[in-house]
C-alpha positions as CSV (number, residue, x, y, z in Angstrom):
1,M,-7.2,-10.1,6.4
2,N,-7.8,-11.6,3.0
3,F,-7.3,-10.6,-0.6
4,I,-10.8,-9.1,-0.9
5,N,-10.2,-6.8,2.0
6,L,-7.0,-5.6,0.4
7,L,-8.9,-4.8,-2.8
8,E,-11.6,-2.9,-0.8
9,L,-8.9,-0.9,0.9
10,K,-7.3,-0.2,-2.5
11,N,-10.5,1.4,-3.7
12,E,-10.9,3.4,-0.5
13,I,-7.3,4.8,-0.4
14,Q,-7.9,7.2,-3.2
15,G,-10.2,9.5,-1.3
16,A,-9.7,8.4,2.3
17,T,-7.3,9.6,5.0
18,Y,-5.1,6.6,5.9
19,T,-2.1,7.0,8.1
20,I,1.3,5.4,7.7
21,D,0.4,3.1,10.6
22,D,-2.5,1.7,8.6
23,L,-0.3,1.0,5.6
24,I,2.4,-0.6,7.7
25,Q,-0.2,-2.8,9.3
26,I,-1.4,-3.9,5.8
27,L,2.2,-4.7,4.7
28,N,2.8,-6.6,7.9
29,N,-0.3,-8.7,7.4
30,L,0.6,-9.3,3.8
31,F,4.0,-10.5,4.7
32,K,2.5,-12.8,7.4
33,I,0.2,-14.3,4.8
34,L,3.1,-14.8,2.4
35,Q,5.2,-16.4,5.1
36,R,2.5,-18.9,6.0
37,G,2.0,-19.8,2.4
38,G,5.7,-20.2,1.8
39,V,6.2,-22.4,4.8
40,V,3.2,-24.7,3.8
41,V,4.7,-25.1,0.3
42,L,8.1,-25.9,1.7
43,V,6.8,-28.4,4.2
44,V,5.0,-30.2,1.3
45,F,8.3,-30.2,-0.7
46,L,10.2,-31.5,2.3
47,T,7.7,-34.3,2.8
48,F,8.0,-35.3,-0.9
49,G,11.8,-35.1,-0.5
50,F,11.8,-37.6,2.4
51,I,9.5,-39.9,0.5
52,Y,11.8,-39.7,-2.5
53,Y,14.8,-40.4,-0.4
54,G,13.2,-43.4,1.1
55,C,12.0,-44.9,-2.2
56,T,15.1,-44.2,-4.4
57,D,17.9,-46.5,-5.1
58,V,21.4,-46.1,-3.7
59,D,22.7,-44.2,-6.7
60,N,20.2,-41.4,-6.4
61,K,20.5,-41.0,-2.6
62,P,23.0,-38.1,-2.7
63,R,20.8,-36.2,-5.1
64,A,17.7,-36.7,-2.9
65,K,19.7,-35.7,0.2
66,Q,20.8,-32.5,-1.6
67,R,17.2,-31.7,-2.6
68,I,16.1,-32.1,1.1
69,L,18.9,-29.8,2.2
70,T,17.9,-27.2,-0.4
71,V,14.4,-27.2,0.9
72,V,15.5,-26.8,4.5
73,Y,17.7,-23.9,3.5
74,A,14.8,-22.3,1.6
75,L,12.5,-22.8,4.7
76,I,15.1,-21.0,6.9
77,G,15.4,-18.3,4.3
78,V,11.7,-17.6,4.2
79,V,11.4,-17.4,8.0
80,L,14.5,-15.1,8.3
81,A,13.4,-12.8,5.4
82,S,9.9,-12.5,6.9
83,S,11.3,-11.8,10.3
84,I,13.6,-9.1,9.0
85,V,10.8,-7.4,7.1
86,T,8.6,-7.5,10.3
87,I,11.4,-6.0,12.4
88,I,11.9,-3.2,9.8
89,L,8.2,-2.5,9.7
90,S,7.9,-2.4,13.4
91,Q,10.5,0.4,13.5
92,F,8.1,2.7,11.8
93,K,5.4,2.5,14.4
């Protein structure tokens, strides 16, 4: 499902009869798209962090290591938050 389909659905919701299951499915798909985008961005940041750690001098190594750990924590947070939302949405089916 892409953004254009969401816009088409938004125009159709006004006079159509959609059930709660349809709206939950839309939210579930939207969160999956956001999760994939967040994971891709964080993997890019993680790659740049390792490159920065390898190229930096000894004085900046702790700061580079902290940056890498921050990105790893953010990656774990994105996956956990998305999983919690998916679990909550699955309870409404």
